[in-house]
N, C-alpha and C positions, 0 to 999 in steps of 0.2 A: 869738263866731265858732265857738268848737269846737261850741256845737252847729247850728248853720246848718250848717257841714259836715258834721254826726252826719245829720243830716236828707237832705241831699241824699244822703249814701252809701247809704241806703236806694232809692233807684233803681236802683242797681249790685249791691248786695251785702245784700238784704235778707233776714230769716228764714221768711221768710212771703209770699205774695202771695196774692189774691184776684182773679178774674178776674169784673168784674158784668157781665154781657151773654154770658157762655160760650154757646155751644150746639153741637150736635150737626148742625146745618143745615150741609153742605159749600158752600163759598165764602164761608161770610158772614164779616166780619172778627174775630167772637167765637169762629166756629169755629177760624179760622187761630191766634187768639194763644194762646187757651187748648192746643191743640198743640204750638205752639211752646215753652211750658215741660213740658208733658206726657210730650210725646216725650223729653225732655231729660233730665227725672229718670230713668229707667231706664239710660243710658247715664254715671248719676252725675254730671252737670253740674248741672243745677241740685239743691242738697240741700236747698232750703229744703220747708217745708207749702206745699201747694196746693189752693186751693179753688176750685172752679167757683162763681159765682152765676147761678141760675136757675129764676124760679117754677114752670114746665112743665116740670123736669126731675128726675128722681129721682138718677140717675148721670150721668155724663161721662164717658168714655175710662176706667174702671172708677174713677174717681173720682167719692166721694159730693157731690152737687151739693144748697146750700141754697137756701133761696129767697131771703130776704135776708142781706145782710152783717153782722146781728146776731144771726143764728142759730150764727156761726160760733164754735169754741170756742176762748176763748183772744185775743189781741189777735194784728193783721196789720199787718206793716210798711211793705206795699206794695200800694194797689190799681190794678187796669188798668180804666177804666172805657168799656165801650161799651152805651151806653143811648139813649134819644133826651134831646136837649138839656136837655127841659125836668125831665127824671128827673135830673141830675147834680148840684144842689143836695142833693137828696133823700139821694145815695150819700154824698154828702160828711160829711151831718150825720151818719149812721149811723158814716160810719169814723171820727167825733172819739169814739165809744164803744168806738170798738177800741183805740185810740192808736196808729191808724194815722199813720206819718212823713211816707209819700210819694204821691201817687197823681198816674198818667198819666191824662189823659184823652183819649183815640179823637177821641170825639164830636164832630161839628160842629156847626154852625147855631148860632154865638153873633157874635161882635163882625164875623167875615167879611163877614157878609150882613146886618150892620146891627143885632143885637139885643144892644145892648151895657148894657141892663139885665139881660140874663141871664146876661151874662161876672159882670156886678159882684156877681149872687148868688152866685153860684161863688166869687168872689175871696172875700168877706165869711164865708161858712161855712169856706170854709179857713181863713182868717186867724184865727177864732175859734178853732179847734180845732189852731192851731198847725202844721196840712200843707203842706206844700210840693208844689208841682202843674207839672206839665209840659202844655202845652198850654191848653184845647182847641185841637182841631181839629192834631194831629198824631200821629208815626209813635212817639213816647217813647222807649225805651231800645232799644238794641243791646248785651251783653255776653259775650265770646265766653267767660269763663274762669269763669264762675258759670251759663250759663245763662238769664240775662236776655233777653228778646228779644219786645218787644210790638209788634214792626211785624208789622202786616197782611196784608202782599203774601207770599204763599207762595214759599218757596224754589224749588217746581217747578211746573209747566205741563205738562199734559198736550196737545199739540196734535189738530186733528181728526183728525190720521191713526195718534194712538195711539201716538205721540213723545210720552215725559218727560223735557222739558226743564230744566235750570237756568234759571232767571227772575229770581230775585230774590235773589242768593248770598249768605252771610254770610262775610267773610271770617274769616282766622284772627286770632288776637290777634298783636297787634303793637304798636308805638310814636304809632302817627299818630294822635289823635282827631279826630274828625270831628264838627261840631257845624252846627246848622241850621234855620232857619227854618222851610224848604221841605222839606215832608217828602216830596215827588214828586224834589228834586234830591238829597234824603238817600239814597233808592234806588238814584238810579243815581249816586250817587258808592260806595256799599258795592259795585253790578256793575263800576265802574271799576276800584276797590280790588281787590277780589279779582280779578279780571281779569289785573290787573296786578303780585297776589303783593305787595301793601302790606298790611302786617299793619294792625289798629285797635286802639288800647286800648280807647276808649270810642266808641259813638255815641250823640249823641243828638238829637232833633227835637222843636224848641221849640214850632213852630204859633203860634198867638196868644199866646204869651207872656205868657199872663194874672198869673205870679207868676214861676217862677223864669226870668231872665233871662241873655241870653251873661255879663254880667258876673260872674253868682253861679256860672257853669259856669268862666269862666276861673280866677275866684277855685279853686274845688275842683280840678282839672286842676294848678293851680300843686301841690297836694299831693300827687299821682296820680304815683308813681315810675317808672309804664308808660310813660306819657305823654311822650315829647320833643318833639313837635309837635303844634301843632293848628290843624287847618284849618274853618277859618267863614265859612258862608253867612248874609248878612244880609239883610235888607229896609230895615230901621230898626234903630237903638238905642235901646232902653228909655229909659236914662238917661246921656244925655251924660257927667256930672260922674261918674258911678260908673265909668262907662267907660275914663274918661281915667286915671284914679287904678288901677285896676284891671288895664287891660291895660300899660300902662307896667311894673307892679311884674311882669307875667307873663313880658314881651317881656325883660327883662332877665335870667333864667333858661330862657327857652322860646318859641321861633319860633312868631309866630301868623300863619298867612297868611288874608287873608280875599278873599273875592268879593262885592262890595255890587252888587246889582242895583237895579234901579228909577232908572238914573243917567238918563234921561232923562225927560223929562213923561209919555211916553207912559206905561214901565215905570212910574214911579211911582203913576200910576192904574191898571195893572193890580197892584203888590205892594198896594196898598188893597184892590182888591176879592179877592184872594186872601188875605192873611193879616191883614187892616185894619190893615196899616201904615201911619202917615205918614210920609212922607218929607221930608228935610228936603235944602238945596241941595248937591251933589255935591261942590263945590270946602269945604265945610265938613267932609265927611268926609275930606277927602285931606290937609286942617290935623290932626284930628284921629290919623288914622292915622299919619303923619308924624313928630306928636311923640309919640306912644307907643311908637314902635319897629316897627307893626303893619304887613307888607308885604301889597301891595292888588296882586291879580293883577286881570288888564284881561278873563280872558276864563276857561273852563274848563278850557281845554288847560292855559294857564299855572297856575293855581291849582294843579293835581296836579303839576304838572312840577316847581314850587317846592316844593311837599311834600315831594317825594322825596328832592331835593336836600339839603333842610334835615333831611331823616330820615335820609340817610345818611352826609353826609361832614362836618367840622370848618368854620367859616368863617373869612374871613382878612379884611384890611383892605388896602386900597388900590383902582386901578381897571383897573392894566396885567393884561393879559392875553397869556400865550403858547400861541400854538396849532402843537399837532404834526398834523401829517397825511401819508396817499398819495393824496390827491385834491387838484388840482390847482383845479378849481371847487368843489367845496364847502367848500374854505379861505376863498376867496376873498368868498362868500358868509358865514360865519363871521364875517370881520373887518368887513363889510357891517354884521350883524346887531349885532355887538360897539358899534361905532359908533353905531349908531341907541340904542341903550339904555344912553348913556353911559359906555362902558369906551371904554378905547385899547388898540391892537395895537403898541405901539414895536417900534424894533430892539431885538435884545438887545444885552447889555452887548458892550462890546469884547473881554473878557475870554471872555465865551463866543462870539463869533464867532471868536476864536483859535482855542479849542477845536474847534468844529466845523469848522474847517480842517485841523486836527493829523490830526481822525478822517479826513479826507478824504482827505490823504497818504498813512495808515496803510490806506488801504482799508478802513476799519471803517463807512463811510457813503458811497455814490455820489459821484462828484465833480458829478454833474449835482444832486443834490441841492439847492435852495433854502433855507439856513438864516438868513436875515435874522428871520424872525417874518411870516408864517408858516413855520414849518420843513418843507419838503414833500420828504419822502423816496421820491416819486415810485412809480409802480406797480410797480417792481421792488425794491420795501422785502421785508427780510425781519424775521421778531422781534426778531434780537440790535440792528438798527440801530434801532426801536422804546423797547426798552430802555435803551439807552446813550444816545438823544438827549432821552427823558424825562427822566433823571437828570442831563443836563446842563442842561435846562432850570428843574427844580426849585432847584437850585441858583443860578441868574440871580438874583442881589438888586433886579431892575430888575422880575421878574416875581412878580404876586401870588397868578395861579390858572392853570391848563392847561384847558384845551379839547381834549382829545385823539379827532382825527378819524380813526381808525383803521379804514377799510373795509376789511370782509374778504374782498373778491370779488378782494386782490390773488393770484396764483400763489404767493407765495412765502411767504406767513401760515400759521401754524396756530394752537391757541388758546396757545400758550406766551409771547405776547408781550400777553396781557391779564392773564394769573398774573403772568408777571414786572412788567409795570409796575405793578401792583398793590400789589405787595412791594417797590416803588421807593416808589411814593405813601406806603406805611406809616412811612415814614424822615424825612417835611416835613411841616409844619404849615401848609400850603399845599393850596388845595382843588383838584382835579382830577376833571371830568366828561366823561363818554365819549358816543361818538356815532356810531354807525353805522347809514346809509342801507339800507332794505330793508323786505319783509317776508314773507318764502319762512324758510324751516326755520332756515337760517343765519344769518340777521340776527338774526331772534329768540331763537336760542341762543346767538349772538354777547352781546347785551344782555343775556340773561341772566344770563351769567357775568361779564359787568362788576357789575352789580346784587349778586350774591351776592358777590362779592369785595367791596363797599362801596363803587365806583364809581358813581353815579347815573347812568344813561345812556339816551341817549335818540336816536330816530329821526329827526333833523333840524337842522343845524346851527344854526337859528333858536332851536330849544326848549335846544338846550346854553345858548347865549348868555344867554338868561332864567334859566337855573337860576344859571350863573357869578355874573350883576350879583345875584342875591338873595344869595347865598354872600357877596359881596363887600358888601352894603348892611346885611347883617344885624352885618355882623362892625363895621364903621363904626359903628352903631349901638351897639353893645356899649363898643367902643372908648370913644365920645363918653363913656359913662356909668362906663366903671371898670368894665366889669362882664367884658371879653373874656378874661382871666388865668382867674378865676374860674370860667367857662362851661367853655374850653380844658381847664379841672383836670377837671370833672363829665364829658368827655364823655372824656377820656383814661382816667377812672377806667371807665366804664359799657364799653369797649370790653376795656380787660384781663378785668373780669369776665365778659363774653362769648366770651372765649377759651377 
């Protein structure tokens, strides 16, 4: 197992990289990928040795170009392969002589187009030399910390107007790993995560999965201290038995959120033509995910929203949610969605209701406020009323988590309520997620402040409800397997270290 982890680590921390198919021709995959590495080196990000391989060039971007991999002096840990499919096996044969540990095969034209024999040949050569392979037909790897970037999609595009604009951004280093069978979905995920300022620990695109699979990468990420949450896009599972064993082991330490496509008959056909995936009955996948604690997202929006919640805040156990709001209509919408996803929104305990009545008598909150759950402080709310109400709701023993629908539009609110509620939340072992509806400057600023303070925020009550459902469901899985206390201890340790 140690040898396996070490070889997989070469995808992320290679001492040397050769790009087979590197080129000066702008717009080609070989040019983009080589520049990804070459442009990193002057910035002291990628610190390994870099070798372009192209028989037609003498140098590329100031680097001596070698005609073949065999001509490179010394060993090469990682190769990135962008050559015609019928030449890939020969490249791997050469790589065996360079003691190569890992290969990212960008090249397409294998089983996804029915060419199984050629892919089998690649597998055979790689196994003979002990080379771990990502792909073929993939984007490979991105790891911000070491500058490894085999994504052939350029970070910027120049429009017809001459304007240079970001196209495929590379996110900052963070605690979410994104692993995907689809390169296109992977690039879209990088765009989304970067735009939402959600950092990525590791990015991996599998493509056809001829060798390295989701189970292999889950095992690797289990040991990765930078990864706290794993987002996984699948079209099929390579080995169901391995997945069941490894996913359960990982889920006890780190949440896994999966979006599994090919649910319909037509979708399964599309998956087969895309990566050569062989889809199984969707109910079997549901059962497998349920058994292993993997959280299945129904759509893209839910996928990222759940990942954000689990990366931001600790889970808990139960199903009863407290809703704190200044907006009656969105509060009702949130109740509806909570009920739809299997949560409850019960009345607060008698003692909490009594405390709220006392606050009304003292004038600390308005007498017109509804305080049974949802707690609606009305559009006249001011910062202090949110803070004192949140504290009371956290103290209620019947409440397992809080959805905070604090719409910024109300005239009595400044940003202080966000800061103070975050301080209150830090005292309790119950999750809280926030919602602020809107897309103009203050809505974006409000949600960003929530996020910065560790309270995951969303733009709709429905999204907030789904995030809370995931936090409580994951907590129940951990508790059922006697792992919740250990998870919370590790979570608190990380938070203390980050301060």
